[in-house]
C-alpha distance (Angstrom), angle and dihedral (degrees) to the residues before:
residue distance angle dihedral
X1 . . .
X2 3.69 . .
X3 3.78 122.0 .
X4 3.79 88.4 -111.9
X5 3.84 90.3 62.9
X6 3.83 95.8 48.2
X7 3.86 112.5 90.9
X8 3.85 86.2 175.1
X9 3.78 90.0 70.5
X10 3.91 92.4 50.1
X11 3.88 91.4 44.1
X12 3.74 90.7 52.1
X13 3.79 93.3 46.6
X14 3.73 94.0 48.4
X15 3.71 93.3 46.6
X16 3.75 90.0 53.6
X17 3.84 89.7 52.3
X18 3.76 91.4 48.8
X19 3.71 91.0 52.0
X20 3.89 86.4 60.6
X21 3.82 95.4 38.4
X22 3.69 111.4 25.8
X23 3.68 94.4 179.0
X24 3.77 98.4 50.1
X25 3.79 98.3 132.3
X26 3.80 100.5 -165.7
X27 3.77 89.5 53.9
X28 3.79 94.5 45.3
X29 3.93 85.8 52.7
X30 3.86 92.4 48.2
X31 3.81 91.9 45.3
X32 3.73 91.7 51.5
X33 3.79 92.3 53.9
X34 3.81 94.5 44.4
X35 3.82 91.7 50.6
X36 3.72 91.9 49.5
X37 3.79 93.0 45.6
X38 3.76 89.6 52.6
X39 3.83 96.0 47.7
X40 3.77 95.2 -102.0
X41 3.76 89.8 128.9
X42 3.83 97.4 158.3
X43 3.93 88.8 51.3
X44 3.89 90.3 47.5
X45 3.83 89.1 50.7
X46 3.85 91.9 51.2
X47 3.89 90.0 52.2
X48 3.86 92.1 45.8
X49 3.83 91.1 49.6
X50 3.88 87.3 48.3
X51 3.74 92.4 50.2
X52 3.84 92.8 47.7
X53 3.79 90.5 54.7
X54 3.87 90.4 50.8
X55 3.77 94.2 43.3
X56 3.88 107.5 27.7
X57 3.77 92.3 164.7
X58 3.93 94.7 50.3
X59 3.75 108.0 112.5
X60 3.74 96.6 -164.0
X61 3.83 90.5 50.2
X62 3.80 89.1 57.6
X63 3.81 89.9 45.0
X64 3.93 91.7 53.9
X65 3.78 87.9 45.7
X66 3.78 87.3 54.7
X67 3.70 90.4 51.6
X68 3.65 95.5 50.4
X69 3.80 91.2 47.4
X70 3.90 91.3 50.8
X71 3.90 89.1 49.0
X72 3.83 86.5 51.4
X73 3.81 89.1 54.0
X74 3.87 91.4 -115.2
X75 3.73 93.9 134.6
X76 3.85 97.6 168.1
X77 3.86 92.8 49.5
X78 3.77 90.0 44.8
X79 3.82 91.2 52.2
X80 3.87 90.7 50.0
X81 3.85 91.2 50.3
X82 3.77 91.6 46.0
X83 3.72 92.2 52.2
X84 3.82 90.3 49.3
X85 3.82 88.4 52.3
X86 3.77 91.1 53.0
X87 3.86 92.2 44.2
X88 3.74 87.0 52.1
X89 3.83 91.1 51.1
X90 3.79 108.6 -89.3
X91 3.85 102.7 151.9
X92 3.80 109.7 163.4
X93 3.78 91.3 117.6
X94 3.74 93.5 159.0
X95 3.92 90.1 60.9
X96 3.76 90.6 40.4
X97 3.82 91.7 56.0
X98 3.87 90.3 52.5
X99 3.76 105.1 29.9
X100 3.82 107.7 129.1
X101 3.85 89.5 -148.7
X102 3.81 88.4 66.6
X103 3.75 94.6 48.2
X104 3.83 92.1 116.6
X105 3.60 90.3 61.5
X106 3.88 100.5 47.7
X107 3.89 92.4 100.7
X108 3.74 98.0 38.5
X109 3.77 110.3 113.4
X110 3.86 93.3 -139.2
X111 3.83 90.8 54.7
X112 3.72 94.0 50.4
X113 3.97 89.8 46.6
X114 3.81 88.1 49.5
X115 3.76 91.4 53.4
X116 3.70 92.7 44.4
X117 3.85 95.9 46.8
X118 3.73 92.7 44.2
X119 3.81 104.1 47.0
X120 3.71 111.0 103.3
X121 3.75 114.5 -109.6
X122 3.87 116.1 -113.3
């Protein structure tokens, strides 16, 4: 396996950076994504919460938090975070409707309503 295909190397590296710089926002965001991608959902959720605290007006941070919450089967919390992301300007409704991280929300009435209400009218 080449270094490129080893997320464990990246995780270890970013964790060591984060130990020295606990508020390094780019590293927090990268670690959140890596944790989630490697199935460490609880760790990804922790990073997403941390990033939202550091960047409360960042729509993408709220969207990523919603994804982690949905993957954690916390639908109501995920919907709240998703609504906040939309209120802050997140607007990629096409992706939102097919994002596999949000699969647990696909049949939830509030999620469907959010997509319908949020889609730009043509």
